[in-house]
VORONU-956410 format. One line per 8 residues: number of its first residue (from 1); their letters; for each residue x, y, z of C-alpha. Coordinates in nm, 2 decimals. Example, Ala and Ser with C-alpha at 12.3 -4.5 7.8 and 13.67 -1.06 7.14 Angstrom:
2
1) as) 1.23,-0.45,0.78 | 1.37,-0.11,0.71
END
This chain:
575
1) mlqpemqe) -3.03,0.44,-2.23 | -3.38,0.56,-2.39 | -3.69,0.51,-2.20 | -3.89,0.18,-2.27 | -4.14,0.33,-2.48 | -3.86,0.52,-2.72 | -3.70,0.17,-2.76 | -4.00,0.06,-2.88
9) llpyltar) -4.02,0.30,-3.19 | -3.70,0.28,-3.28 | -3.75,0.01,-3.54 | -3.98,0.23,-3.70 | -3.80,0.53,-3.74 | -3.58,0.66,-4.06 | -3.24,0.74,-3.99 | -3.32,1.10,-3.99
17) ekdellrl) -3.56,1.06,-3.73 | -3.32,0.86,-3.55 | -3.09,1.18,-3.55 | -3.32,1.45,-3.45 | -3.38,1.18,-3.15 | -3.04,1.20,-3.06 | -3.04,1.59,-3.08 | -3.32,1.60,-2.82
25) ypeesleq) -3.16,1.36,-2.61 | -2.79,1.41,-2.68 | -2.71,1.22,-2.28 | -2.93,0.87,-2.45 | -2.81,0.60,-2.63 | -3.00,0.41,-2.89 | -2.82,0.11,-2.86 | -2.79,-0.12,-2.48
33) ttrewiee) -2.44,-0.11,-2.36 | -2.28,-0.47,-2.29 | -2.34,-0.44,-1.93 | -2.68,-0.34,-1.98 | -2.77,-0.61,-2.24 | -2.60,-0.90,-1.99 | -2.77,-0.78,-1.67 | -3.08,-0.83,-1.88
41) nlqirdet) -3.10,-1.11,-2.05 | -2.85,-1.33,-1.88 | -2.87,-1.59,-1.57 | -2.62,-1.76,-1.40 | -2.62,-2.01,-1.10 | -2.55,-1.82,-0.73 | -2.41,-1.98,-0.40 | -2.76,-2.08,-0.29
49) peivplly) -2.80,-2.24,-0.57 | -3.07,-2.08,-0.75 | -3.08,-1.92,-1.16 | -3.05,-1.53,-1.08 | -3.02,-1.25,-1.30 | -2.64,-1.18,-1.38 | -2.60,-0.82,-1.21 | -2.26,-0.72,-1.24
57) teqqaqld) -2.05,-0.71,-0.91 | -1.83,-0.37,-0.80 | -1.56,-0.58,-0.97 | -1.71,-0.69,-1.29 | -1.79,-0.34,-1.31 | -1.48,-0.22,-1.32 | -1.35,-0.47,-1.54 | -1.66,-0.36,-1.80
65) rlarqqes) -1.51,0.00,-1.75 | -1.12,-0.09,-1.85 | -1.27,-0.29,-2.14 | -1.47,0.00,-2.28 | -1.16,0.23,-2.20 | -0.95,-0.01,-2.47 | -1.30,-0.01,-2.71 | -1.28,0.39,-2.73
73) qgkpvrii) -0.96,0.48,-2.80 | -1.02,0.25,-3.09 | -0.79,-0.09,-2.98 | -0.84,-0.40,-2.91 | -0.95,-0.59,-2.58 | -0.65,-0.66,-2.39 | -0.69,-0.76,-2.03 | -0.47,-0.97,-1.78
81) glkprkgr) -0.63,-1.05,-1.45 | -0.48,-1.17,-1.13 | -0.79,-1.26,-0.90 | -0.86,-1.46,-0.58 | -1.08,-1.80,-0.57 | -1.43,-1.71,-0.66 | -1.41,-1.34,-0.73 | -1.62,-1.38,-1.04
89) fstwveae) -1.35,-1.28,-1.27 | -1.39,-1.57,-1.51 | -1.82,-1.48,-1.52 | -1.75,-1.18,-1.65 | -1.50,-1.28,-1.93 | -1.76,-1.53,-2.09 | -2.10,-1.30,-2.00 | -1.90,-1.04,-2.26
97) iyarlrrr) -1.73,-1.29,-2.52 | -2.16,-1.46,-2.51 | -2.30,-1.11,-2.54 | -2.03,-1.02,-2.84 | -2.10,-1.33,-3.05 | -2.49,-1.37,-2.97 | -2.50,-1.01,-3.14 | -2.27,-1.01,-3.35
105) pnqaamiv) -2.29,-1.28,-3.67 | -1.99,-1.52,-3.80 | -1.79,-1.47,-3.54 | -1.59,-1.73,-3.35 | -1.46,-1.73,-2.96 | -1.19,-1.99,-2.80 | -1.17,-2.05,-2.43 | -0.91,-2.26,-2.24
113) ahdgqgsn) -0.92,-2.36,-1.93 | -0.59,-2.55,-1.77 | -0.76,-2.90,-1.70 | -1.07,-3.06,-1.81 | -1.29,-2.98,-1.53 | -1.25,-2.60,-1.57 | -1.33,-2.67,-1.91 | -1.68,-2.85,-1.80
121) tlyemfqr) -1.73,-2.56,-1.60 | -1.71,-2.27,-1.84 | -1.88,-2.52,-2.10 | -2.18,-2.49,-1.87 | -2.20,-2.19,-1.79 | -2.22,-2.12,-2.17 | -2.50,-2.35,-2.18 | -2.66,-2.18,-1.95
129) fcqfdphq) -2.66,-1.87,-2.07 | -2.80,-2.00,-2.40 | -3.07,-2.23,-2.20 | -3.19,-1.86,-2.03 | -3.16,-1.64,-2.31 | -3.50,-1.50,-2.34 | -3.41,-1.42,-2.73 | -3.20,-1.74,-2.78
137) lettknnq) -3.11,-1.82,-3.12 | -3.14,-2.21,-3.21 | -2.82,-2.37,-3.14 | -2.58,-2.70,-3.19 | -2.36,-2.86,-2.92 | -2.12,-3.15,-2.98 | -1.90,-3.37,-2.76 | -1.63,-3.12,-2.85
145) hrlifapp) -1.71,-2.88,-2.61 | -1.87,-2.63,-2.94 | -2.17,-2.44,-2.95 | -2.29,-2.30,-3.26 | -2.57,-2.07,-3.36 | -2.75,-2.15,-3.61 | -2.71,-2.03,-3.95 | -2.79,-1.72,-4.08
153) hssqitva) -2.61,-1.65,-3.75 | -2.34,-1.87,-3.71 | -2.06,-1.75,-3.44 | -1.92,-2.03,-3.25 | -1.77,-2.06,-2.91 | -1.55,-2.33,-2.80 | -1.41,-2.46,-2.50 | -1.10,-2.65,-2.47
161) tagtdtvg) -0.87,-2.76,-2.21 | -0.49,-2.68,-2.26 | -0.25,-2.98,-2.40 | -0.47,-3.11,-2.63 | -0.53,-3.05,-2.99 | -0.85,-2.81,-2.98 | -0.60,-2.51,-2.87 | -0.43,-2.51,-3.19
169) ssqtnhav) -0.72,-2.51,-3.40 | -0.70,-2.32,-3.73 | -1.01,-2.11,-3.65 | -1.01,-1.77,-3.71 | -1.11,-1.63,-3.33 | -1.23,-1.28,-3.25 | -1.22,-1.36,-2.87 | -1.01,-1.57,-2.64
177) hisefakw) -1.06,-1.67,-2.30 | -0.70,-1.79,-2.10 | -0.82,-1.94,-1.82 | -0.59,-2.04,-1.53 | -0.28,-1.96,-1.70 | -0.03,-1.96,-1.45 | -0.15,-2.35,-1.43 | -0.10,-2.46,-1.76
185) prgteeaa) 0.15,-2.73,-1.81 | 0.49,-2.54,-1.75 | 0.73,-2.57,-2.05 | 0.43,-2.58,-2.32 | 0.22,-2.22,-2.22 | 0.44,-1.98,-2.39 | 0.42,-2.22,-2.74 | 0.04,-2.25,-2.67
193) flslmgti) -0.08,-1.87,-2.60 | 0.16,-1.76,-2.93 | -0.06,-2.03,-3.12 | -0.36,-1.93,-2.95 | -0.34,-1.53,-2.98 | -0.20,-1.63,-3.35 | -0.57,-1.70,-3.39 | -0.68,-1.33,-3.35
201) pkhhpdtf) -0.68,-1.12,-3.65 | -0.40,-0.88,-3.57 | -0.44,-0.51,-3.53 | -0.78,-0.57,-3.57 | -1.02,-0.34,-3.34 | -1.33,-0.50,-3.24 | -1.15,-0.84,-3.07 | -1.14,-0.91,-2.73
209) aaiestan) -0.89,-1.13,-2.53 | -0.84,-1.24,-2.15 | -0.61,-1.36,-1.90 | -0.70,-1.45,-1.60 | -0.53,-1.66,-1.31 | -0.46,-1.74,-0.92 | -0.10,-1.70,-0.86 | 0.14,-2.04,-0.87
217) gavglfwe) 0.48,-1.86,-0.80 | 0.64,-1.55,-0.93 | 0.79,-1.80,-1.24 | 0.64,-1.85,-1.59 | 0.46,-1.69,-1.84 | 0.15,-1.57,-1.66 | 0.46,-1.41,-1.41 | 0.65,-1.21,-1.68
225) mwkdaiag) 0.34,-1.10,-1.86 | 0.16,-0.97,-1.53 | 0.54,-0.77,-1.46 | 0.53,-0.60,-1.77 | 0.14,-0.48,-1.74 | 0.19,-0.36,-1.41 | 0.55,-0.15,-1.54 | 0.27,-0.05,-1.84
233) kgiwlpyf) 0.45,-0.23,-2.05 | 0.25,-0.38,-2.42 | -0.09,-0.38,-2.46 | -0.26,-0.57,-2.16 | -0.40,-0.38,-1.90 | -0.38,-0.54,-1.59 | -0.64,-0.60,-1.32 | -0.63,-0.73,-0.94
241) fgwwevkh) -0.90,-0.70,-0.68 | -0.77,-0.88,-0.31 | -1.04,-1.03,-0.15 | -1.12,-0.77,0.10 | -1.28,-0.60,-0.21 | -1.51,-0.85,-0.24 | -1.84,-0.80,-0.09 | -2.01,-1.10,0.02
249) yrlpvgsv) -1.68,-1.25,0.15 | -1.81,-1.18,0.51 | -2.01,-1.39,0.78 | -2.19,-1.24,1.05 | -2.01,-1.17,1.41 | -2.06,-1.45,1.63 | -2.06,-1.72,1.37 | -1.65,-1.76,1.43
257) sleglgen) -1.41,-1.68,1.73 | -1.29,-1.32,1.75 | -1.04,-1.39,2.06 | -0.75,-1.19,2.06 | -0.82,-0.93,1.78 | -0.76,-0.61,1.92 | -0.54,-0.71,2.20 | -0.25,-0.62,1.97
265) pryngyeq) -0.05,-1.00,2.07 | 0.27,-1.11,1.99 | 0.31,-1.14,1.61 | 0.30,-1.51,1.56 | -0.01,-1.62,1.46 | -0.23,-1.50,1.17 | -0.42,-1.26,1.39 | -0.18,-1.00,1.35
273) eeivlqer) -0.27,-0.96,1.01 | -0.57,-0.92,1.10 | -0.49,-0.56,1.27 | -0.28,-0.42,0.96 | -0.64,-0.51,0.76 | -0.82,-0.30,0.99 | -0.57,0.01,1.00 | -0.46,-0.02,0.61
281) ydcdleql) -0.77,-0.16,0.43 | -1.07,-0.07,0.64 | -1.15,-0.41,0.75 | -1.49,-0.47,0.94 | -1.52,-0.72,1.15 | -1.74,-0.97,0.97 | -1.49,-0.96,0.65 | -1.27,-1.02,0.94
289) vwrryvid) -1.49,-1.32,1.08 | -1.51,-1.44,0.70 | -1.11,-1.50,0.62 | -1.06,-1.67,0.99 | -1.39,-1.90,0.87 | -1.20,-1.96,0.52 | -0.81,-2.00,0.71 | -0.99,-2.30,1.02
297) enckgdvq) -1.23,-2.46,0.76 | -1.10,-2.38,0.42 | -0.71,-2.41,0.46 | -0.65,-2.60,0.74 | -0.52,-2.30,0.97 | -0.21,-2.24,0.71 | -0.24,-1.83,0.65 | -0.02,-1.87,0.36
305) efwqefpt) -0.26,-2.14,0.18 | -0.51,-1.84,0.24 | -0.28,-1.56,0.09 | -0.24,-1.76,-0.24 | -0.62,-1.82,-0.28 | -0.71,-1.51,-0.11 | -0.46,-1.27,-0.15 | -0.44,-0.84,-0.03
313) twqqafla) -0.20,-0.75,-0.24 | -0.06,-0.90,-0.62 | 0.27,-0.90,-0.48 | 0.10,-1.15,-0.15 | -0.05,-1.39,-0.43 | 0.26,-1.48,-0.58 | 0.51,-1.48,-0.27 | 0.25,-1.70,-0.13
321) sgrpkfnq) 0.21,-1.91,-0.37 | 0.63,-1.96,-0.43 | 0.74,-2.02,-0.07 | 0.84,-1.69,0.08 | 1.15,-1.71,0.28 | 1.05,-1.44,0.55 | 0.78,-1.42,0.83 | 0.52,-1.25,0.55
329) lvlerwea) 0.31,-1.12,0.88 | 0.63,-0.91,1.00 | 0.69,-0.80,0.66 | 0.33,-0.64,0.65 | 0.32,-0.51,0.92 | 0.66,-0.31,0.89 | 0.57,-0.21,0.49 | 0.19,-0.06,0.72
337) laqppiwr) 0.46,0.14,0.93 | 0.71,0.22,0.66 | 0.83,0.58,0.58 | 1.10,0.78,0.37 | 1.42,0.85,0.52 | 1.45,1.16,0.72 | 1.74,1.28,0.51 | 1.87,1.22,0.16
345) gdclmdgg) 2.21,1.32,-0.02 | 2.56,1.24,0.00 | 2.81,1.21,0.28 | 3.17,1.22,0.27 | 3.46,1.34,0.46 | 3.60,1.67,0.48 | 3.88,1.84,0.70 | 3.86,1.51,0.88
353) mprliegp) 3.49,1.50,0.97 | 3.22,1.34,0.79 | 2.98,1.57,0.60 | 2.62,1.55,0.49 | 2.61,1.71,0.14 | 2.20,1.74,0.03 | 2.08,1.75,-0.25 | 2.12,1.44,-0.59
361) pyhvqiwe) 2.26,1.15,-0.64 | 2.09,1.03,-0.36 | 2.37,0.77,-0.22 | 2.30,0.83,0.12 | 1.96,0.76,0.32 | 1.90,0.85,0.67 | 1.61,0.70,0.89 | 1.82,0.80,1.21
369) mpvggeey) 2.10,1.07,1.30 | 2.36,0.89,1.52 | 2.32,0.87,1.91 | 2.62,0.92,2.13 | 2.72,0.64,2.32 | 2.53,0.39,2.02 | 2.69,0.14,1.83 | 2.65,0.04,1.53
377) aagadvak) 2.76,-0.23,1.25 | 2.72,-0.21,0.86 | 2.72,-0.46,0.62 | 2.83,-0.35,0.26 | 2.74,-0.58,-0.03 | 2.93,-0.53,-0.38 | 2.81,-0.53,-0.71 | 2.94,-0.81,-0.94
385) gylygdfn) 2.93,-0.62,-1.26 | 2.61,-0.76,-1.36 | 2.42,-0.55,-1.65 | 2.11,-0.53,-1.49 | 1.97,-0.48,-1.11 | 2.31,-0.47,-0.95 | 2.35,-0.23,-0.67 | 2.66,-0.14,-0.41
393) saaflskg) 2.43,-0.15,-0.15 | 2.53,-0.12,0.26 | 2.30,-0.11,0.54 | 2.35,0.02,0.89 | 2.19,-0.12,1.22 | 2.15,0.03,1.57 | 2.30,-0.22,1.84 | 2.02,-0.15,2.07
401) lrgprrlv) 2.27,0.00,2.33 | 2.05,0.36,2.35 | 1.70,0.23,2.22 | 1.54,0.02,1.99 | 1.76,-0.19,1.73 | 1.73,0.00,1.40 | 1.81,0.00,1.02 | 1.92,0.40,1.07
409) akirakfg) 2.12,0.45,0.72 | 2.16,0.31,0.40 | 2.45,0.38,0.08 | 2.30,0.23,-0.23 | 2.42,0.29,-0.63 | 2.33,0.09,-0.90 | 2.67,-0.05,-1.05 | 2.85,0.19,-1.23
417) glesdeya) 2.73,0.52,-1.05 | 3.01,0.42,-0.78 | 3.33,0.28,-0.86 | 3.50,0.07,-0.59 | 3.70,0.39,-0.45 | 3.43,0.59,-0.46 | 3.18,0.30,-0.26 | 3.46,0.28,0.00
425) lrldavgr) 3.46,0.69,0.06 | 3.13,0.64,0.17 | 3.17,0.37,0.36 | 3.46,0.51,0.54 | 3.24,0.89,0.60 | 2.89,0.74,0.68 | 3.09,0.44,0.91 | 3.28,0.79,1.13
433) lyntallv) 2.96,0.94,1.11 | 2.80,0.67,1.26 | 3.07,0.64,1.58 | 3.31,0.44,1.39 | 3.03,0.13,1.29 | 3.15,-0.21,1.26 | 3.22,-0.24,0.86 | 3.10,-0.57,0.75
441) ierneygl) 3.24,-0.58,0.36 | 3.21,-0.85,0.12 | 3.51,-0.93,-0.03 | 3.43,-1.11,-0.30 | 3.55,-1.05,-0.68 | 3.52,-0.59,-0.65 | 3.45,-0.63,-0.26 | 3.86,-0.66,-0.25
449) avieetlk) 3.94,-0.33,-0.45 | 3.71,-0.18,-0.17 | 3.83,-0.34,0.12 | 4.20,-0.18,0.00 | 4.03,0.12,-0.04 | 3.90,0.18,0.29 | 4.24,0.06,0.42 | 4.40,0.32,0.21
457) lryptgrl) 4.17,0.61,0.38 | 4.26,0.46,0.70 | 3.98,0.34,0.86 | 4.07,0.15,1.24 | 4.13,-0.19,1.13 | 4.00,-0.29,1.45 | 3.65,-0.15,1.35 | 3.65,-0.40,1.00
465) fhdvtvgk) 3.51,-0.78,1.04 | 3.80,-0.98,1.02 | 3.72,-1.32,0.86 | 3.98,-1.65,1.06 | 4.03,-1.93,0.93 | 4.25,-2.18,1.14 | 4.37,-2.53,0.95 | 4.39,-2.85,1.07
473) evkelsqk) 4.69,-2.77,1.29 | 4.65,-2.42,1.48 | 4.98,-2.27,1.31 | 4.83,-2.25,0.99 | 4.60,-1.95,1.09 | 4.48,-1.68,0.81 | 4.32,-1.34,0.92 | 4.11,-1.18,0.63
481) igwwtsrt) 3.93,-0.87,0.65 | 3.58,-0.87,0.54 | 3.29,-1.11,0.49 | 3.31,-1.40,0.22 | 3.04,-1.54,0.07 | 3.00,-1.88,-0.09 | 2.71,-2.13,-0.10 | 2.89,-2.46,-0.02
489) eggggtkp) 3.19,-2.34,0.17 | 3.26,-2.59,0.50 | 2.93,-2.74,0.44 | 2.62,-2.50,0.32 | 2.84,-2.18,0.32 | 2.84,-1.83,0.45 | 2.52,-1.71,0.22 | 2.30,-2.00,0.44
497) ilidgivq) 2.43,-1.80,0.75 | 2.32,-1.46,0.65 | 1.99,-1.56,0.52 | 1.90,-1.79,0.84 | 2.03,-1.45,1.07 | 1.76,-1.27,0.85 | 1.54,-1.53,0.92 | 1.56,-1.49,1.27
505) airdeiye) 1.60,-1.12,1.30 | 1.24,-1.09,1.14 | 1.03,-1.38,1.33 | 1.18,-1.25,1.64 | 1.11,-0.90,1.57 | 1.49,-0.76,1.65 | 1.53,-0.48,1.45 | 1.25,-0.15,1.35
513) irdpemia) 1.31,-0.14,0.97 | 1.16,0.14,0.77 | 1.27,0.12,0.48 | 1.04,0.07,0.20 | 1.32,-0.07,-0.05 | 1.45,-0.30,0.21 | 1.10,-0.44,0.29 | 1.02,-0.50,-0.03
521) alkscvvh) 1.35,-0.65,-0.13 | 1.29,-0.89,0.18 | 0.92,-0.97,0.06 | 1.02,-1.04,-0.28 | 1.26,-1.35,-0.19 | 1.15,-1.72,-0.21 | 1.27,-2.08,-0.20 | 1.30,-2.20,-0.51
529) dnrtvgda) 1.30,-2.58,-0.64 | 1.71,-2.60,-0.61 | 1.65,-2.50,-0.22 | 1.82,-2.13,-0.28 | 1.66,-1.82,-0.19 | 1.62,-1.50,-0.40 | 1.35,-1.28,-0.60 | 1.19,-1.42,-0.88
537) sghtpddv) 1.49,-1.43,-1.13 | 1.69,-1.63,-0.86 | 1.93,-1.35,-0.76 | 1.92,-1.25,-0.38 | 1.87,-0.89,-0.36 | 2.16,-0.68,-0.28 | 1.97,-0.50,-0.02 | 1.90,-0.84,0.18
545) mglgmaiq) 2.27,-0.97,0.17 | 2.37,-0.58,0.31 | 2.15,-0.65,0.61 | 2.23,-0.99,0.64 | 2.58,-0.91,0.69 | 2.51,-0.57,0.89 | 2.30,-0.83,1.13 | 2.63,-1.06,1.18
553) gvgygggg) 2.81,-0.79,1.28 | 2.57,-0.66,1.54 | 2.61,-1.01,1.67 | 3.01,-1.06,1.62 | 3.06,-0.71,1.91 | 3.37,-0.52,1.93 | 3.66,-0.69,1.73 | 3.43,-0.83,1.47
561) fqrhwska) 3.65,-1.17,1.46 | 3.50,-1.46,1.31 | 3.67,-1.82,1.36 | 3.66,-2.09,1.12 | 3.82,-2.42,1.19 | 3.85,-2.52,0.81 | 3.79,-2.89,0.89 | 3.54,-2.96,1.16
569) nlrevee) 3.35,-2.60,1.09 | 3.30,-2.47,1.38 | 3.28,-2.13,1.47 | 3.32,-1.93,1.76 | 3.35,-1.52,1.84 | 3.67,-1.37,1.96 | 3.53,-1.08,2.12
END
């Protein structure tokens, strides 16, 4: 921007003289940027609470750059933000809207909060902007939370609450703020959103819309829009910042005890995450002190409540608010240590021996080559034939006879990428490669075909998991190869057995898992309202199901027999 003495001359210069000034100072701008105007003219109440100039934080500066990026491309500003509490996202949005309308006559803006308290807070912020604006225009206010600049300016800002008639106003808006969108009344938010966005002139570049919210579970329109934005779909630019990026989230060392920090204690408390925060995010001790204080004082010791309100990553925000099934502390640590496979390619039998074939289509991934004297078990989930996101997925685990129990290999192919006989060929070859691993193959639906093909390949039946059901009388005995996955069989079904096995394995860190895909699948699993476990779509990821069956295989030993007493629902292991 031009020096103050030059700025004073601008009103007296002709157009030609202004052009000459720009020629002499090409790096300068004749107008204040939005950020410059805001920092010079707007006041906020800080934590003290004192009235202070609104000086951008690092995150607000990043948001400003996003907005200017879209404007420079001739696009309307559309930003969707996932935020930690008190991250000052809303402050930036309100300042941006006020600056736009204050500098543009005959425009309107609509701000909609999730509840009445939120509406009051946002309206008070606009009132404060007006009160301390050094170039204050005369305004009128009413009990409908509407602020109107007096004619001839006539721009107006309306603050409303989701679910009220005001939201459906027919006025044309040039700026819209949707606040705490994930907490809008569930089931009505889509219609309200479409109505609100419908008030903005279509294809008009000089418009502004921002959506911000803390997470409220991996469900609802906010979650769907966030996923699309992250994937680069549509016009909304995503923005997230973790609590650790906020500079004022810190306390002096000594104000809270740091006992246990750096001693690498067992991973049974929130202290373990501190190690990850130090190693991955370069958090210092003052940040960790602040974190401990907030967990103890504000969250009553509940670390998952902290994750929801002050997430480290955007994934953590949604998972924490959606009741994650598996221990997130352990998964966070695994994620920090995750690594790509040491080998990718294919594996088929050649001359009676398994042969590794490098290159695409990469059906087989290996993290550890087989070790002599070690035993292995594999769980093979079979694709059901769904149109999207359905995989054949087999996880191979070592039993720990020659080292730690680990995920050593995986077979993974999208439905249609491997037919039943082709999947069986890989299970047979990789199973033999890993010292004739015990194969636990799901026998639901297409699983029967995979089992039949595996038998045709003469995989040793003693190394195939058997499900033995004994009826009311001992005479009634049925022996079946494979794992039958059900939700209701035997008073709860067999799927909960798989899930509980994974819960224990992760909680007690029985295995080492370095596969980023597997870890991501485990992190996506939450407990839904109907008590089922799955990702946001309700589907339990195929990688997770394969891992669950592999864990069962490790536990059932050499013969792989599982006995069911159909009436009493008793289970035994027959070695």
